[in-house]
C-alpha positions in Angstrom: 12.6 -2.6 8.5 14.0 -6.1 8.2 15.8 -7.1 5.1 16.4 -10.4 3.2 19.2 -11.2 0.8 18.0 -12.0 -2.7 20.4 -14.2 -4.6 19.6 -14.0 -8.4 20.8 -15.0 -11.8 19.6 -14.7 -15.4 18.3 -17.9 -17.0 17.2 -17.7 -20.6 16.4 -14.0 -20.3 14.6 -14.2 -17.0 15.8 -13.0 -13.6 15.5 -16.0 -11.3 16.2 -15.8 -7.6 15.9 -17.2 -4.1 16.1 -15.8 -0.6 19.3 -16.6 1.1 17.6 -16.7 4.6 14.9 -19.0 3.3 16.3 -20.9 0.2 13.0 -22.7 -0.4 11.5 -19.5 -1.7 12.1 -19.1 -5.4 10.6 -16.8 -8.0 11.3 -15.2 -11.4 10.6 -12.0 -13.3 11.3 -10.3 -16.6 13.1 -7.6 -14.7 14.9 -7.4 -11.4 12.1 -5.2 -10.0 9.5 -7.7 -11.1 11.6 -10.5 -9.4 11.8 -8.5 -6.2 8.0 -8.1 -6.2 7.4 -11.7 -7.1 9.8 -13.0 -4.4 8.0 -11.0 -1.7 4.7 -12.5 -2.9 6.2 -16.0 -2.8 7.4 -15.5 0.7 4.1 -14.2 1.9 2.3 -17.2 0.4 4.7 -19.7 1.9 4.3 -18.2 5.3 0.5 -18.2 5.0 0.3 -21.8 3.8 3.1 -23.6 5.8 2.1 -24.5 9.4 4.9 -24.2 11.9 6.1 -27.5 13.3 5.9 -26.2 16.9 3.0 -25.5 19.2 4.3 -22.3 20.8 6.1 -19.5 18.9 6.4 -15.8 18.7 6.0 -13.6 15.7 6.7 -10.1 14.6 5.7 -8.2 11.5 8.5 -7.2 9.2 8.3 -4.8 6.3 10.0 -5.9 3.0 10.2 -3.6 0.0 12.2 -2.3 -2.8 14.9 0.2 -1.9 
């Protein structure tokens, strides 16, 4: 299982965070668990929507999840 580092802080009562390995992925949640879930969803959506700027690439599936 691959892991990512979630940097987070509390802003006006909300847990807000970004992925250290992909700092363009931000999300928020009312709890840390909700933030973890939302950041996973945000990363999945970003990967589905953003075309890669190369014509040849390799990919592997990784599993992200709460500990």
